[in-house]
C-alpha positions in Angstrom: -8.4 4.2 5.7 -11.2 3.1 3.9 -12.5 5.5 6.1 -11.0 8.7 6.6 -13.5 11.3 6.5 -12.4 13.9 4.1 -13.5 17.3 3.4 -13.3 19.6 0.6 -14.3 17.3 -2.2 -17.8 16.4 -2.3 -17.1 12.9 -1.4 -16.6 11.7 2.1 -13.5 10.2 3.6 -10.5 12.4 3.6 -7.1 11.9 2.3 -5.1 9.2 3.6 -2.2 8.5 1.5 1.5 8.4 2.0 2.7 11.7 0.8 6.5 11.3 0.5 6.2 12.1 -3.2 5.5 15.2 -5.3 2.5 17.1 -4.3 0.6 15.6 -7.2 -0.6 12.8 -5.0 -0.7 14.6 -1.8 -3.6 13.0 -0.2 -6.1 10.7 -1.3 -9.4 10.9 -0.4 -11.2 14.0 -0.1 -13.3 12.7 -2.8 -14.9 10.3 -0.4 -14.1 11.1 2.9 -2.1 6.2 4.1 5.8 -6.8 8.8 6.4 -9.9 11.0 8.4 -13.0 11.6 10.8 -13.5 8.8 10.1 -16.1 6.2 12.6 -16.6 3.5 11.2 -16.8 0.0 11.5 -19.9 -2.0 10.2 -18.2 -5.2 12.0 -18.2 -8.5 14.2 -15.3 -9.3 13.8 -15.6 -13.1 13.4 -12.4 -14.9 11.5 -13.0 -18.1 9.8 -16.3 -18.3 7.1 -17.8 -16.2 8.2 -18.6 -12.7 7.0 -21.8 -11.1 4.1 -21.4 -8.7 5.1 -22.2 -5.1 3.6 -25.2 -3.3 4.3 -24.0 0.2 0.7 -23.2 1.1 -1.1 -25.3 -1.5 -2.6 -27.6 1.2 -3.8 -24.6 3.2 -6.1 -23.0 0.6 -9.6 -24.0 -0.3 -9.8 -26.4 -3.2 -11.8 -23.8 -5.3 -9.0 -21.3 -5.0 -6.0 -23.6 -5.8 -5.9 -22.7 -9.4 -5.4 -19.0 -8.4 -2.7 -19.9 -5.8 -0.9 -22.0 -8.4 -1.2 -19.8 -11.5 2.4 -18.9 -12.5 3.5 -15.3 -12.8 5.1 -14.3 -16.1 7.4 -11.3 -15.5 8.3 -8.8 -18.2 10.2 -5.6 -18.5 8.0 -2.7 -17.4 9.7 -0.1 -19.6 10.9 1.5 -16.4 14.5 0.8 -15.6 15.0 -1.9 -13.1 11.3 -2.8 -12.8 9.4 -5.9 -13.8 5.7 -6.2 -14.3 3.1 -8.9 -14.5 -0.6 -9.6 -14.0 -2.2 -12.1 -11.6 -5.6 -13.6 -11.6 -8.0 -13.5 -8.7 -11.7 -14.4 -8.3 -14.0 -11.5 -9.0 -16.1 -12.9 -6.2 -14.4 -15.0 -3.5 -17.7 -16.5 -2.6 -18.0 -17.8 -6.2 -14.5 -18.3 -7.4 -15.6 -20.2 -10.4 -17.9 -17.4 -11.6 -15.1 -15.3 -13.2 -11.7 -13.8 -12.6 -10.2 -10.3 -12.7 -6.6 -9.4 -13.6 -4.6 -7.4 -11.1 -1.4 -5.5 -12.0 1.8 -6.2 -10.1 5.3 -4.7 -10.3 8.6 -5.5 -8.5 12.2 -4.4 -8.3 14.4 -7.2 -7.2 16.7 -7.1 -4.2 19.9 -5.3 -5.1 22.2 -6.9 -2.5 24.6 -7.1 -0.8 23.3 -9.4 1.9 21.1 -12.5 1.9 17.7 -11.9 0.4 14.9 -12.0 3.0 12.0 -12.2 0.6 9.4 -9.8 -0.9 8.3 -6.6 0.8 4.8 -5.5 -0.4 4.1 -1.8 -0.1 0.8 0.2 -0.2 0.6 4.0 0.0 -3.0 4.2 1.1 -6.1 5.9 -0.2 -8.0 3.9 -0.7 -7.4 4.5 -4.4 -3.7 5.2 -4.4 -1.7 3.3 -7.0 0.7 1.1 -5.2 2.7 0.5 -8.5 3.1 4.3 -9.0 4.2 4.6 -5.4 6.7 1.7 -5.8 8.2 3.0 -9.0 8.1 6.7 -8.1 9.3 6.4 -4.5 9.5 3.2 -2.5 12.0 1.3 -4.7 14.3 4.2 -4.8 13.5 6.1 -1.6 13.3 3.3 1.0 16.6 2.9 2.9 19.2 1.2 0.7 19.7 -1.6 3.2 16.0 -2.6 3.0 16.0 -2.5 -0.8 19.2 -4.6 -0.8 17.6 -7.5 0.9 14.0 -7.4 -0.2 12.3 -7.6 -3.6 10.2 -4.5 -3.5 6.7 -5.4 -4.7 3.4 -3.6 -5.3 0.0 -4.6 -6.5 -2.6 -2.1 -7.6 -5.7 -3.1 -5.5 -8.8 -4.2 -7.4 -10.6 -1.2 -8.7 -7.5 1.0 -8.7 -5.3 2.4 -11.5 -4.1 -0.6 -13.6 -6.3 -3.2 -11.9 -9.8 -3.1 -13.3 -10.2 0.6 -12.4 -13.5 2.0 -11.2 -14.6 4.9 -13.3 -17.5 7.3 -12.6 -17.4 10.7 -14.4 -15.9 12.3 -17.4 -13.3 15.0 -16.9 -15.7 17.9 -17.3 -18.2 16.2 -15.0 -15.5 15.8 -12.4 -14.5 19.4 -12.7 -18.1 20.4 -12.0 -18.3 17.9 -9.1 -15.2 19.3 -7.3 -16.7 22.8 -7.5 -20.1 22.0 -5.8 -20.6 24.1 -2.7 -19.9 21.8 0.2 -21.0 24.1 2.9 -24.6 24.7 1.9 -26.3 27.8 3.3 -29.9 27.1 2.3 -32.2 24.3 1.2 -31.4 24.9 -2.5 -27.7 24.4 -1.9 -28.4 21.3 0.2 -30.4 19.9 -2.7 -27.5 20.7 -5.2 -24.9 19.0 -3.0 -27.1 15.9 -2.5 -27.7 15.9 -6.3 -24.0 15.9 -6.9 -23.5 12.9 -4.7 -26.3 11.1 -6.5 -24.9 11.9 -9.9 -21.5 10.6 -8.8 -22.9 7.4 -7.5 -25.0 6.9 -10.6 -22.0 7.4 -12.8 -20.0 4.8 -10.9 -22.9 2.3 -11.3 -23.3 3.0 -15.0 -19.6 2.7 -15.8 -18.3 0.1 -13.2 -21.3 -2.0 -12.2 -19.5 -5.3 -12.3 -16.5 -4.4 -10.1 -18.3 -2.2 -7.6 -19.6 -5.0 -5.3 -16.1 -6.5 -5.2 -13.6 -3.8 -4.1 -13.8 -4.3 -0.4 -10.7 -4.3 1.8 -11.3 -7.9 2.7 -11.2 -8.9 -0.9 -8.0 -6.9 -1.5 -6.4 -8.5 1.5 -7.3 -11.9 0.1 -5.7 -10.9 -3.2 -2.5 -10.1 -1.3 -2.4 -13.6 0.1 -2.7 -15.1 -3.4 0.2 -12.8 -4.5 2.3 -13.8 -1.4 2.0 -17.4 -2.5 2.8 -16.7 -6.1 5.9 -14.8 -5.1 7.0 -17.9 -3.1 6.9 -16.3 0.3 5.7 -18.3 3.3 4.8 -15.0 5.1 3.7 -11.6 3.9 6.2 -8.8 4.7 4.5 -5.4 4.3 4.7 -1.7 4.8 1.3 0.0 4.5 0.6 3.7 5.0 -2.7 5.4 6.0 -5.5 3.3 4.5 -2.8 0.8 3.9 -2.7 0.2 7.6 -6.3 -1.0 7.6 -5.5 -3.2 4.7 -2.5 -4.7 6.5 -4.4 -5.2 9.7 -7.2 -6.9 7.8 -4.7 -9.2 6.2 -3.3 -10.1 9.7 -6.9 -10.8 10.9 -7.6 -13.1 7.9 -4.2 -14.8 7.8 -2.5 -14.4 11.2 -0.1 -17.4 10.7 1.0 -15.9 7.3 1.7 -12.4 8.7 5.4 -11.7 8.6 6.9 -8.3 9.4 4.1 -5.8 9.1 4.6 -2.0 9.5 1.4 0.0 9.7 2.3 3.7 9.4 -0.3 6.4 10.0 -2.8 3.9 11.4 -6.5 3.8 11.1 -8.8 2.5 13.8 -11.1 -0.3 12.4 -13.4 -0.2 15.4 -14.9 3.2 14.6 -18.1 3.7 12.7 -18.0 6.2 9.8 -19.4 9.2 11.7 -16.8 8.9 14.5 -14.0 8.4 12.0 -15.1 11.5 10.1 -15.4 13.6 13.2 -12.0 12.4 14.5 -10.4 13.3 11.1 -12.0 16.7 11.2 -10.3 17.3 14.5 -7.0 16.0 13.0 -7.1 18.5 10.3 -7.9 21.2 12.8 -4.8 20.2 14.8 -2.7 20.3 11.7 -4.0 23.7 10.7 -3.3 25.1 14.1 0.3 23.9 13.8 0.6 25.5 10.3 -1.1 28.7 11.6 1.2 28.9 14.6 4.2 28.6 12.3 2.8 31.1 9.8 2.0 34.0 12.2 5.7 34.0 13.2 6.6 35.1 9.7 6.4 38.7 8.6 4.8 37.7 5.3 2.1 35.4 6.7 -1.1 36.0 4.6 -3.2 35.2 7.7 -1.8 37.8 9.9 1.0 37.9 12.5 -0.9 37.9 15.7 -2.2 34.4 16.7 -3.3 31.1 15.3 -6.8 31.9 16.4 -6.8 35.1 14.3 -5.2 33.2 11.4 -8.2 30.8 11.5 -10.6 33.7 11.4 -8.8 35.2 8.4 -8.9 31.9 6.6 -12.7 31.6 7.3 -13.2 35.1 6.0 -11.3 34.2 2.8 -13.4 31.1 2.3 -16.6 33.1 2.9 -15.5 35.6 0.3 -14.8 32.9 -2.2 -18.2 31.3 -1.5 -19.8 34.6 -2.4 -17.5 35.5 -5.4 -15.0 33.0 -6.9 -11.8 34.4 -8.2 -9.8 34.0 -11.4 -7.2 31.3 -11.7 -5.8 31.6 -15.3 -7.9 28.5 -16.1 -11.4 28.2 -17.3 -12.3 27.2 -13.7 -12.6 29.8 -11.0 -11.6 29.3 -7.4 -14.6 29.0 -5.1 -14.7 28.0 -1.5 -14.7 24.2 -2.2 -11.6 24.1 -4.4 -9.9 26.6 -2.0 -10.6 24.4 1.0 -9.3 21.3 -0.9 -6.1 23.2 -1.6 -5.6 24.1 2.0 -6.3 20.6 3.1 -3.8 19.2 0.6 -1.0 21.2 2.2 -1.8 19.8 5.6 -0.4 16.4 4.8 3.2 17.5 4.9 4.8 20.5 6.5 7.1 20.8 3.5 4.1 22.1 1.6 3.5 25.0 4.1 5.6 27.6 2.1 3.7 26.7 -1.0 0.4 27.2 0.9 1.5 30.6 2.2 2.3 31.7 -1.3 -1.0 30.4 -2.6 -3.0 32.2 0.2 -1.1 35.4 -0.4 -2.0 35.3 -4.1 -5.6 34.4 -3.3 -5.9 37.4 -1.1 -4.9 39.5 -4.1 -7.5 37.9 -6.4 -5.3 35.2 -8.0 -6.6 31.7 -7.3 -4.0 29.7 -9.3 -1.9 28.6 -6.4 -4.8 27.1 -4.4 -6.2 25.5 -7.6 -2.8 23.9 -8.3 -2.9 22.4 -4.8 -6.4 21.2 -5.2 -5.6 19.6 -8.6 -2.7 17.8 -7.0 -5.0 16.4 -4.4 -7.5 15.2 -6.9 -4.8 13.9 -9.3 -6.1 16.1 -12.1 -3.8 16.3 -15.1 -3.3 19.6 -17.0 -5.3 18.2 -19.9 -8.4 17.9 -17.6 -8.2 14.1 -17.1 -8.4 12.7 -13.7 -6.8 9.5 -12.3 -9.3 7.1 -10.8 -8.2 7.9 -7.3 -11.4 9.6 -6.1 -13.6 7.0 -7.8 -11.8 4.1 -6.2 -11.7 6.0 -2.9 -15.5 6.3 -2.8 -16.1 2.7 -4.0 -13.9 1.2 -1.3 -15.0 3.5 1.5 -18.7 3.0 0.8 -18.5 -0.8 0.7 -16.3 -1.1 3.7 -18.6 0.7 6.2 -22.2 1.8 6.4 -22.6 5.5 5.6 -22.0 8.1 8.2 -25.3 9.8 7.4 -28.3 8.8 5.3 -30.2 12.0 5.2 -29.4 15.7 5.0 -31.4 16.2 8.2 -28.9 14.0 10.0 -26.0 16.0 8.8 -27.6 19.2 9.9 -28.2 17.8 13.3 -24.5 16.8 13.6 -23.0 20.1 12.5 -22.4 21.5 16.1 -20.2 18.5 16.9 -18.2 18.8 13.7 -17.8 22.5 14.0 -16.6 22.0 17.6 -14.0 19.6 16.3 -12.9 22.2 13.7 -14.2 25.7 13.5 -12.4 26.0 10.1 -13.2 22.7 8.4 -16.1 21.2 10.4 -19.1 22.2 8.3 -17.5 21.0 5.1 -16.4 17.7 6.6 -19.8 17.0 8.0 -21.6 17.5 4.6 -18.9 15.5 2.8 -19.8 12.6 5.0 -23.2 12.3 3.2 -21.7 10.9 0.0 -22.1 7.2 0.8 -25.8 7.6 1.5 -26.6 7.3 -2.2 -24.1 4.5 -3.0 -25.6 1.8 -5.3 -23.9 -1.1 -3.5 -24.8 -2.0 0.1 -21.8 -1.9 2.6 -20.5 -5.4 3.4 -18.2 -4.4 6.3 -18.8 -3.3 9.8 -16.7 -1.5 12.5 -14.9 -4.0 14.7 -11.8 -4.5 16.7 -9.0 -6.4 15.0 -6.9 -8.7 17.2 -5.2 -10.9 14.7 -4.5 -13.5 17.4 -1.5 -15.7 16.5 0.3 -13.2 14.3 3.9 -12.2 14.7 4.8 -8.8 16.1 3.2 -6.0 14.2 4.6 -2.4 14.4 2.0 0.4 14.5 3.3 3.9 13.8 1.5 7.1 14.8 2.4 10.8 14.4 1.1 13.1 17.1 -0.1 15.8 14.8 -1.1 13.7 11.8 -4.1 15.4 10.1 -5.6 12.4 8.2 -5.0 9.6 10.6 -5.2 11.1 14.1 -2.6 9.8 16.6 -5.3 8.2 18.8 -6.1 5.8 16.0 -2.6 4.4 16.2 -2.8 4.0 20.0 -6.2 2.2 19.5 -5.0 -0.1 16.8 -1.8 -1.1 18.6 -4.0 -1.9 21.7 -6.4 -4.0 19.7 -3.8 -6.1 18.0 -2.7 -9.1 20.1 0.9 -8.6 18.9 0.8 -4.9 18.3 3.6 -2.6 19.3 3.3 1.2 19.2 6.0 3.5 17.7 5.3 7.2 18.1 6.7 10.2 16.2 6.2 13.5 17.9 5.8 15.8 14.9 3.7 17.1 12.0 2.6 15.6 8.8 1.0 12.4 7.6 2.9 9.1 8.4 6.4 8.9 9.7 8.7 6.4 8.0 11.1 8.0 5.6 10.2 11.5 6.5 13.4 12.5 8.1 13.4 11.0 11.6 16.5 8.8 12.0 15.0 7.4 15.2 11.8 6.2 13.3 13.7 4.9 10.3 16.3 3.0 12.4 13.5 1.3 14.5 11.6 0.2 11.4 14.7 -0.8 9.4 15.8 -3.0 12.3 12.5 -4.6 12.4 12.3 -5.2 8.7 15.9 -6.5 8.5 16.2 -8.4 11.7 12.7 -9.1 12.8 13.1 -7.3 16.1 10.3 -4.8 16.8 10.9 -1.6 18.8 9.9 -1.6 22.4 6.2 -0.9 22.8 5.7 2.8 23.4 9.0 3.9 21.9 8.8 7.6 21.1 10.9 9.6 18.5 10.9 13.3 17.7 
């Protein structure tokens, strides 16, 4: 969600990305805190040359935007087997479409057959800040069910400000290393000043390196880009699977273009009606729920590094470990040591998927013995830090989108301090860090353009909203809320752990979504799978 509160990294909203990939991109957003009526495509299926721009919606777009909606796509081989790539143009500022354009990266893998092609299926893994193209090429175009890939061209666009699409940049690698190690649970005035200073330095770096794009990376603008792409692909309606923050993006599209919303799947839903502070507090509680599930599983094992008595005792053991690392960081085999902030990020990263729990147990066992390499590896996966010390732009884009989409949760350190009891009640383990992380947007150089509001999307086709009962990053109650807001929303529930549900092993969930994508028939509202 452009809003998930996130802890651990001095940044704000928490991770919210689809995690059905290697741990490298486990979450997405600590640094600033993861469908419809069918419309057959009339687009060209040529593979190398320019395809003709469709005229299906030419009369429905403002005159000032017609050149963008009519600009042909020229597809080329990506260098990745089976994938094609192109760029599309969009206005930098939709309010002034003649003032300049930006180029946005697009990739697709054409429908494989058999069966009649339905159209294009756009995918987005969340973040904000996650590369949709990386997600498409690394997972969706090979990991989505074969019957879906057979009948849809699988398509991804890196949102403006992300990865290959005019990426936001803020800090150098060494500067980002320092930023991720700042104490995010300050114990005195000096540490509060240091944390506030880190947020200010981050914001200043973004302004210095990305001033032109920063005012134009909102979710509304990205949703409008998606509509331009829909037209260029030759589709009368947008078919879409969005995870985590991608659900907010999909819901925003339906709000702006309800008649063009096709089959929309919103998996791991966000609640657009919540202000930042409530969103952050809800997410804090979500990570506590996920940790309790992990701890309950861990204490049943004889080698659990957090003890073998109860989840409550395990939480106390983890807090003791964090306190010890706050006082004295430990070696990692890297030039960086593992302090409380990086350790917390590592634990949070593993909360996204129960498949990571064994790795977390091993990392905590090692940390107890003075070896921080395991937790550091988890944290680096979360931040998308490469072994050479370079960072992807995930956290920079995450902050940029979150801070423009909603007014800041807090504007002063005093306000954070006053809120601490409510955050620590939501999570005795993570609450303090999540609260302080919510201060990051207070220093952002661009004023927020969005506001919390309910999204109804009156007139749209049925929209499937998916919620997981113990989802850490997008709490289940957000899915129930969004499904209730949408005029055509239908709620599909997965009783289980982890972030998002589609493609994570539930035949019940996958069958319901596949049926919807392929036949246009949504599951019955309130359907529950386990």
